[in-house]
C-alpha positions, 0 to 999 in steps of 0.5 A: 384423335377421332371425334364422334359427334351427335345430339344426346337424346335423353328422355322420350320427350327430348328424343321426340323433340330432336326428331321433330315429332309434332306431339313433342314440339308443341311443348316447345313452341318451335323447333331448332332446325327451322330458321323461321322459328328464330325469325319469329322469336326475333319479333317477340324479342324486338317487341320487348327490347329497345336500345336502352334495355339492350344497353343495360344487358350489355353492361352486365356482360363480361368481355373475356380476353379474345372477345371483341368489345366492339361487338357489344356496341354493334349489338346495342346500336343495331338491335342485336340478339343473344344465344345463351347457355349456362352451367353451375360452376365446377371445380377446375372447370368441371366435366367436358360438356360445359365446353361442348355447350359453350362451343355449340352456343358459339356456332348457333350464334354465328349461324344466326348472325349470318342468317338474320343480318344482325349481331348475335352474341353467344353468352355463357350464364355462370350460375354462381348463385347456386348453392349445391356445394356437393355437386360443384365441389369435385371433379374427376381426372384420368391422371398421368398414371392412367388411373381415374382420380376424384378431387374434392373440396370439403364444405366450409360449414356443413350447417349452412348452404350459401350461394357459391359466390359467397364461399371463399376457398380455404387452405384445403383448396391449395392442397387439392389444387397441387394434387390435381396439377400433379396429375396433369401432363407437362406439355407445350400447352399445359402452362396457361391452363395450369396458371388459370386454375392456380390463380382462380381456384387457390386459397382466397378464390371461389369456385365461380371465380375460378370457373369464370377465369378458366372458361374465359381463356378457353372460350373467349377467343371464339367470341363468347361473352359471360354473365354471372348470376350474381352480377350487380347490373343483372340483380338490379335490373331483375329485382322487380321481376323477382318480386313480381314472381313472389306476389304471383306465386300461386298463379304461376304454380297453377300454370306449371301444374297445367303443363304438367298434366298436358305432358302426362296426358301426352305420355311423357310424364312429369319432367321436373316436380312442382312442389305444392306451395313452393315458390320458384325463388330462393332467399338467403336466410339463416341456413344459407340459400333457402327455398321460399314457400307460401305460408298463408299471407306470409312466406316460409324459408324451407330449411330454417323455417323462418317466416317472413312478410312480403314487406320484410322480403322487399326490404331485404332485396332493396338493401341487397338485390343478391339475396333473392335468386330464381330456381331452375324453373324461373332462371331461364325466364329471368334470363330472357327478361334481361337478355334479348334471347333467341335461343338457349343451348341445353343438354338433355336434362335441361331440354326435358324441363324446358318442356314444362316452361312454355306456358310459364314464359307466356304467363310472364309476357314472353315467348320461350326461346328456341331450344337448341341441343348441345353437341355431344362428343365421344373423344377417341384418342389414337391409343384408344382406337388402336385397342378397339381395332386390335380386338375388333371392339366397337365403343358400344361393347364397352358401355357395360360393367367390365366383368361383362366385357371380360366374359364376352371377350373370353368367350370370343377368344376361345379357340374355334375348335374348342367352341365347336367341340363344346357345341357338338357335345351340347347337341349330343347331350340334348339329342341323346338324353331325349332319345333315352327318355323316349326309350325308357318311358316305354319300359317304365314312365317313372324313369323319365324323371331320372333321365331328366336329372341326368340331362340337367347334371350333364349340362351343369357339368358342361357349363362348369367346363365352359367356365373353366375354359373361359377362366383359362382364356382370361388368364392367357389374355390378361394383357389384352384385358388390361388394355381393354379396361384402360380403353373403357376407362377413357370412354366410360369413366366411372361407368358414364360417358366421358363428357359427363365425368372427365375434366376438360383439362385432360384434353386441353393440356394434351392437345391445346387449341387444336382440340377446341378448333376441331370441336368447333369445326365439327359443331356444324349448325344448319337451319331449314328455310 
């Protein structure tokens, strides 16, 4: 198995940030390659966190099997830090990049602990308060039949969108789970993973609960800790922070719009749309988890239209702190308010919207964490490498629609003698009709048109012959094209990079811990200075 490792680049502002372009770096404050950036950020963290606040943060963390509980004590007593990453829960663990994010955070934390001489914990934030069921309720897997399958759970109630942690999985969960497991190979490694998803994703469980359980088993032995967005300690500790955001909503909107204009002036454009009157908070209401909007001196729930006073919101949060939650812009700020965060590990989409957040962090009295890109991996199994080598293809050849791949292969597969003959004939037609045009023009200039028509018709007939030759080559190459199509399916399922589509259990059940160990080894982290 071959692992091709790189940082995903994404939008121009992200690509420029990765390249340490000063024009982009200024939106982030610091660059991830500079060790002094983390030292500087540590000073900001130490000014806001003491032993007690670190103790509160530690109380909110889950220590999975394999992680060391004693590290939490050192973290509190020695003034430690965290490197965070996070993801919305995904069915059966979701796509591969969740694993890549987690292992990148582990390696960044390890490198910083060695450099700074203090405990640095990797923490995975599970966004269980997210309400996008349609995004979280499905996964893709190339099954033992070598075909791509989509597995999904129906929405329990299409009229409301509660946070994911509120949704209990019903009978359909058992049916989907059985089908999914049926497409996994039975190997020496598959048992514990199958047990984990059966216990976590069956009837009576929840998407966040199953996601937690699976990732605990995958990442726990690497020292990863977990924080659930709906964890009571976190919700109680950040309740006043969220209510403060409510009262400062108009001010914060101006801050974000200011950065938005700076990005536009720099040529990068808007990375995340700032809604007029929108507050970066969600509240649970009649329609589920609903975005809050300013409505004069009151607040309106976007979907149901219910209007609430500030007092009513405060009373609801006092009774149950979990009813109020941050949106995608505020969530990293809340995270840094609760955890002594040095760095956040994100994918290209996340890094793009972080470009809008530096001023927003500062308006909350803190500096933005150092944004570190996750590692991206193209996994080339031995069987796929054999196909690529056999037909002289590189991975880029397959990153396009298959009909284009097949056409290109047929053209390249045409015998040289046929290509030479077609090329010679094409040249002869061009040269001959050109000579004829000159000759007939001397007799009658109007004859130039019929000769041009002859030229066009001849080239069209030749193109038809070339097409038939290509089709004949394709017919002769059906077995080869079938092998190439399967290779493309593994590298670009559903036309996208595998890390964004393929469920991680495809590799975990086939290769077990060896797959994770190879990833960890390749995710090398080094700093300048």
